Phi, psi and omega in degrees: 000161177234161178206162182261135177206180174278148182270340183201158179298149178212148179224140178226152182231144181207145175249126180232116179048048175074353173273138179263125179244127173241125185246129180243143172221154180198162173279131179229119180265079179110167185291328178298316178292326178296317178295322178295320177300313180295321178297322178297312182297314179297323178295328178285338186225065183293340183258006181295148178291317180216146168232093183266150185206168169204151175208153170242108194262000180238176183279341185264351181082022182261330184269093185240138176221153176204161180210138175273346177045049175095347173287159178307139186307130177085003185260352186227293185299313181295318175299322177295315178298323178300323178293316178301315182291321180296328180271357178069032184269138174238164182045049183223136178236143176228132175233132179245116180267132179238129169253110185297132183256006176102351180248120179285138184263343185077165184300313180296319179295320178295315179302314179295321182295311183291318178295318181295318179296316178298316182296315182294321179297316181289331176295325182275335184289150175287122179259152180212154172262120180274126184227156176292128184233150174257135175258118186241139172260125179256123184241124183214158172291155183300330180294341182262357187299315181299315179295322179296316180297322177295322184288328183264351186306120177079001184252353182202177177248129178278120182269315179201165177219150180216134180240106178232237177291336174223168176274130181234127180236127173263121183234162179238132180220150177302135182301325181294338182257359189300311185298312180293323180298311181296320179297318181291325177294316180299320178295316184296326181256013177054038177082357183275055184202137175253130180242121181240120178283119183271313183193176177222132183201165175284142179211152183274140172239118179307144181299140180095355180247000000 
C-alpha cells in the first residue's frame, strides 16, 4: 500500500494578534517517533505558553492523537488534526508552538489560528507518496556500465555505487515495477548483468515523480 506524508521536517512562523506561532511538521513512523518529535519541539521551546499538536501515526489513518495543551477545549488539537485528515496525510505529526502576545483571540480566533498555521506549514513542506520499494544491487563488468546507466536512467533512484572487481550499483525501484524493470535491464544488457534483491522497504517519492 502507499500513503501520503511529508518527506522531510519543516518549520513555519507566523504572528497573529501579537502572539507568535511556530509550526513544525515531520514524518513519524509510529507513536514512538511521534512522541520523540513532540519531545524535540518542547525541548526547543521550554518557555512557550502552549505546544499544541496532532498526529496520525500509522499508514491506515487510524492511530490519531491530539492535544490542546491548555488552550480552550477543541480550539487547537482537533483543528490541527482536521487539517491532517483533510489532506489525507498518514504517518505525519504537526506541533504548533504559541508564545502569548497579550491579546486574547477567543475560541473562534484560536481555532482559525491553529488550523491556519498547520495548513500553511504543510503547504510549504515537501510532500511525498511513500511506497513499497525494492532495493536491488546491479553487478556488471566495467565494459557494460555505460549501457547499464542508459538503461536505468530516469527509471530508479541510485542509492550507492562501488567499484571493485566489478561495478556494483545499489538502486531503489517501486516494488510494483520491479519485475518489469529487471526484465527490461536483462534484455538491454543481453543478460550480462547480475541483479540481487537486497531488501524491501517503504520509501518516499516526491509528488509528481
